[in-house]
Backbone as a ProteinNet text record, in pm:
[ID]
protein_1_A
[PRIMARY]
MVRRTFACHYLQNGAAVTDLQAILGHSNLATTQVYARMFDERMRASIRALDYGMGTTPKSAEPAKVNEAI
[TERTIARY]
10927.4	10978	11068.6	11186.8	11282.8	11235.7	11125.2	11070.6	11074.9	11052.4	11033.1	11143.7	11192.7	11398.5	11474	11413.8	11521.2	11483.5	11318.9	11240.9	11343.6	11307.4	11338	11546	11592.7	11719.8	11697.2	11625.9	11663.6	11623.6	11515.1	11502.3	11581.9	11647.8	11728.7	11922.9	11896.6	12032.7	12032	11905.1	11929.9	11801.8	11752	11638.4	11552.7	11454.1	11431.1	11249.2	11105	10968.3	10954.6	10958.1	10882.5	10972.5	11136.9	11239.9	11121.8	11148.5	11120.1	10988.6	10900.7	10768.6	10815.8	10826.9	10906.8	10966.2	10984.6	11149.2	11059.2	10911.2	10861.7	10707.1	10627.6	10580.6	10484.4	10415	10298.7	10282.9	10152.3	10086.6	10022.9	9962.9	10001.4	10086.9	10140.6	10273	10157.1	10104.5	10033.7	10069.8	10022.9	10155.4	10248	10324.7	10515.8	10525.4	10442.8	10490.7	10416.3	10379.8	10387.1	10519.4	10604.2	10686.5	10896.4	10796.1	10873.3	10780.7	10707	10644	10710.5	10747.6	10763.7	10932.4	11043.3	11155.8	11125.9	11117.9	11042.3	10960.4	10907.9	10928.7	11026.2	11158	11303.5	11345.4	11320.9	11419.2	11400.1	11290.2	11261.7	11286.3	11230.5	11295.1	11461.3	11514.1	11596.9	11721.6	11673.8	11705.5	11670.6	11575.9	11503.2	11618.4	11597.6	11714.4	11872.4	11904.1	12031.1	12020.6	11943	11967.8	11879.3	11816.7	11826.9	11942.3	12059.1	12173.6	12275.9	12200.6	12295.8	12332.1	12218.2	12183.7	12053.2	11999.2	11958	11811.6	11668.4	11537.5	11478.4	11402	11305.1	11207.3	11118.6	11054.8	10944.1	10829.7	10807.4	10804	10958.5	10973.4	10987.7	11040.2	11049.3	10986.5	11059	10941.9	10905.3	10713.3	10701.3	10799.6	10764.5	10874.5	10752.6	10821.4	10753.4	10757.5	10700.6	10750.3	10732.5	10907.2	10955.1	10928.7	10841.9	10835.8	10733.4	10710.1	10573.3	10580.8
12221	12117.1	12161.7	12226.4	12217.6	12145.5	12200	12131.8	11951.9	11931.2	11742.5	11734.5	11719.1	11713.3	11756.5	11868.8	11872.8	11736.2	11724.3	11579.5	11450.2	11444	11265.5	11324.2	11405.9	11343.4	11365.8	11431.3	11416.2	11345.7	11295.8	11143.2	10975.3	11091.5	10902.2	10963.9	11038.3	11015.7	10983.5	10870.7	10876.5	10983.3	10996.4	11137.5	11024	11052.9	10952.7	11123.9	11022.2	11061.4	11261.6	11219.4	11285.6	11394.5	11453.3	11476.8	11629.7	11510.2	11569.8	11627.9	11656.8	11659.9	11805	11791.5	11936.3	12077.4	12032.5	12090.1	12175.3	12074.5	12099.7	12155.1	12209	12226.4	12198.4	12015.4	11955.7	11953	11965.1	11926.8	11764.5	11709.1	11624.9	11507.9	11397.1	11309	11213.6	11166.7	11163.3	11238.3	11367	11466.5	11438.2	11426	11419.3	11275	11191.3	11015.5	11016.5	11145.3	11163.3	11131.1	11183.5	11252.7	11082.7	10988.7	10892.3	10812.3	10786.5	10650.9	10740.2	10825.4	10922.1	10858.5	10833	10791.8	10624.2	10622.6	10428.6	10391.6	10492.4	10417.9	10448.1	10585.9	10585	10497.6	10417.8	10319.1	10201.1	10114.9	9987.5	10045	10140	10155.1	10194.7	10221.4	10207	10050.6	10000.4	9843.6	9789	9835.9	9759.8	9772	9897.5	9894.4	9843.7	9810.5	9841.3	9658.5	9562.8	9459.4	9405.9	9419.6	9448.7	9473	9550.3	9664.4	9502.1	9532.4	9345	9204.4	9186.7	9102.3	9027.1	8999.4	8929.8	9062.5	8924.1	9025.3	8986.1	9122.6	9063.7	8964.2	8905.6	8812.3	8812.6	9007.4	9035.5	9025.9	9094.1	9097.2	8924.8	8790.9	8713.2	8685.7	8561	8560.9	8435.9	8389.1	8237.3	8173.4	8009.1	7937	7880.4	7782.8	7661.4	7566	7465.5	7320.5	7250.8	7159.8	7121.9	6966.7	6898.7	6809.6	6811.8	6728.3	6722.4	6582.6
9960.7	9993.9	10052	10079.8	10131	10270.3	10360.2	10477.5	10468.6	10389.2	10364.7	10425.7	10301.6	10278.9	10403.3	10421.9	10529.8	10668.7	10663.2	10751	10721.3	10610.6	10603.7	10611.2	10571.1	10601.7	10754.2	10783.9	10981.5	11036.2	10927.3	11048.9	10916.3	10835.4	10756	10862.8	10942.6	10990.6	11168.2	11242.7	11314	11410.6	11362.1	11504.6	11490.7	11584.3	11632.5	11596.7	11582.7	11539.9	11603.5	11735.5	11836.1	11839.9	11830	11808.5	11712.2	11630	11443	11471.4	11585.8	11542.9	11682.3	11730.6	11814.7	11738.3	11613.9	11561	11445.3	11380.9	11312.9	11333.1	11510.6	11480.7	11576.7	11506.6	11504.5	11602.6	11656.4	11779.5	11764.9	11663	11640	11580.1	11637.3	11588	11463.1	11454.9	11308.5	11188	11145	11074.3	11110.3	11196.6	11136.3	11106.1	11119.8	11074.1	10920.9	10891.1	10720.2	10654	10710.5	10683.3	10694.3	10850.9	10790.3	10752	10669.9	10598.6	10390.5	10433.7	10288.8	10255.5	10435.7	10428.8	10439	10506	10461.5	10343.4	10234.9	10101.7	10026.5	10023	9990.7	9994.2	10131.8	10169.4	10023.2	10120.7	10008.4	9858.2	9799.2	9672	9646.7	9717.5	9756.6	9709.2	9815.6	9801	9707.6	9694.4	9502.8	9411.6	9432	9320.6	9359.3	9474.4	9445.8	9421.8	9488.4	9465.5	9297.8	9250.6	9151.5	8989.7	9070.1	9003.2	9040.8	9171.7	9167.7	9135	9042.3	9002.5	9047.8	9121	9268.3	9153.2	9095.8	9083.3	9179.2	9182.4	9257.7	9190.3	9330.5	9340	9223.6	9284.1	9134.8	8975.8	9010.9	8820	8759.6	8787.2	8752.7	8711.9	8598.6	8465.2	8534.5	8505.4	8536.1	8514.2	8573	8568	8425.6	8336.7	8248.4	8298.1	8328.1	8336.5	8214.9	8150.4	8109.6	8048.9	8174.6	8153.4	8133.6	7974.3	7952.2	7853.3
[MASK]
++++++++++++++++++++++++++++++++++++++++++++++++++++++++++++++++++++++

């Protein structure tokens, strides 16, 4: 858990994935990119939460519009 937290915070602060790869000792960059994907997903979730809190509803949460002209 500490390793994952460190990796996400490291990337969040603008570090390169290749630098993180060297620190973690990964021989394959794809292994390190797992942390980058986790970071991207956390960013998207945070943005969605902010959008919802600011009164803008994400498109998937908006109710379907009903045609009122009958």
